Kinemage of the C-alpha trace (Angstrom):
@kinemage 1
@onewidth
@group {chain A} dominant
@subgroup {mainchain}
@vectorlist {calphas} color= white
{ca met a 1} P 24.142 -10.045 24.754
{ca ser a 2} L 24.772 -9.972 21.022
{ca lys a 3} L 23.905 -12.807 18.670
{ca arg a 4} L 26.176 -13.845 15.874
{ca val a 5} L 24.723 -14.860 12.547
{ca val a 6} L 26.711 -17.189 10.348
{ca ala a 7} L 25.693 -17.592 6.731
{ca leu a 8} L 26.809 -20.302 4.408
{ca val a 9} L 27.860 -18.862 1.072
{ca ser a 10} L 28.117 -21.148 -1.888
{ca gln a 11} L 30.790 -20.928 -4.547
{ca thr a 12} L 28.069 -19.850 -7.007
{ca asp a 13} L 27.066 -16.971 -4.743
{ca leu a 14} L 30.695 -15.836 -4.481
{ca phe a 15} L 31.063 -16.002 -8.263
{ca ala a 16} L 27.845 -14.017 -8.746
{ca leu a 17} L 29.037 -11.412 -6.251
{ca asp a 18} L 32.441 -11.209 -7.945
{ca leu a 19} L 30.784 -10.962 -11.352
{ca gly a 20} L 28.466 -8.227 -10.089
{ca ile a 21} L 31.391 -6.234 -8.743
{ca arg a 22} L 33.276 -6.673 -12.002
{ca val a 23} L 30.253 -5.562 -14.014
{ca asp a 24} L 29.899 -2.498 -11.780
{ca leu a 25} L 33.585 -1.707 -12.204
{ca met a 26} L 33.312 -2.113 -15.971
{ca gly a 27} L 30.372 0.288 -15.932
{ca leu a 28} L 32.484 2.739 -13.977
{ca val a 29} L 35.396 2.350 -16.399
{ca ile a 30} L 33.086 2.863 -19.381
{ca thr a 31} L 31.566 5.938 -17.748
{ca leu a 32} L 35.007 7.395 -17.049
{ca lys a 33} L 36.079 6.693 -20.634
{ca val a 34} L 32.972 8.449 -21.989
{ca cys a 35} L 33.696 11.440 -19.754
{ca gln a 36} L 37.290 11.578 -21.018
{ca val a 37} L 36.144 11.467 -24.635
{ca met a 38} L 33.494 14.128 -24.057
{ca ser a 39} L 35.992 16.369 -22.246
{ca lys a 40} L 38.462 16.000 -25.093
{ca his a 41} L 35.707 16.731 -27.614
{ca asn a 42} L 34.628 19.827 -25.674
{ca leu a 43} L 38.229 21.076 -25.453
{ca asn a 44} L 38.684 20.581 -29.198
{ca leu a 45} L 35.421 22.396 -29.892
{ca lys a 46} L 36.408 25.235 -27.563
{ca ser a 47} L 39.826 25.496 -29.242
{ca arg a 48} L 38.207 25.676 -32.677
{ca leu a 49} L 35.809 28.376 -31.510
{ca asn a 50} L 38.675 30.380 -30.024
{ca leu a 51} L 40.653 29.994 -33.244
{ca lys a 52} L 37.636 31.118 -35.274
{ca arg a 53} L 37.207 34.184 -33.037
{ca ala a 54} L 40.901 35.022 -33.352
{ca gln a 55} L 40.676 34.770 -37.123
{ca glu a 56} L 37.595 37.032 -37.147
{ca val a 57} L 39.403 39.632 -35.025
{ca gln a 58} L 42.373 39.650 -37.405
{ca val a 59} L 40.129 40.345 -40.410
């Protein structure tokens, strides 16, 4: 026989839960944005290094 537990959740608790989820999602969005910026930076750096190598080979 299983027992069922019913919890009363206040409006404040729901707001805190919603706020916590939103904060977590914002953290995720910020992390993704940082990764995008770093990837773009790394690609630019790699392109500049390749260009520099190509220029050295031509000389």
